[in-house]
C-alpha positions, 0 to 999 in steps of 0.5 A, a space after each residue: 865641348 863638355 864645358 858647354 853640352 847645351 851649345 851646338 857647334 860647327 867645326 870649320 877650318 882644317 876639317 879632313 878625311 883624317 879628322 872629320 869624324 873625330 870632330 862629330 865623334 868629340 860633339 860637333 854638330 856639323 862640319 864646314 869643309 872647303 878644299 878637302 871636299 872641293 879642291 881646285 884641281 878637280 874643279 879645272 879638271 871638271 872631275 866631278 865623280 872625284 868631288 862626288 867620292 869625297 863627298 860620300 867618303 865625309 858623309 861615311 865618317 860622319 855617319 860612323 861617328 854619329 854611331 859611335 864608330 872611328 875609321 879603322 884603317 888608313 886605307 879608309 882615306 881618299 888623297 
C-alpha cells in the first residue's frame, strides 16, 4: 500500500478474524466481510447472537488496528 498512499482501498475476500486487523493495520480503509461475519449456520439456526458477537469482535479488531495495536492472543478470536 506504500506505492499508492493517495488511493483508499477496501480489502475484500478471505477476510477473517485472524487477518482483519492486519489489513487495517496495513492501510486498508475498510473491510468487506461475508461468511466470516454471517455464517450460513447462524442464519439457518437463527442465531442472531452469534452474528452480533462476530460483528462486535470484528469492530474491535478494526478499532485496535486503527489505534496501532494488533490482537495479542489467539484466544481473542471466535470460532
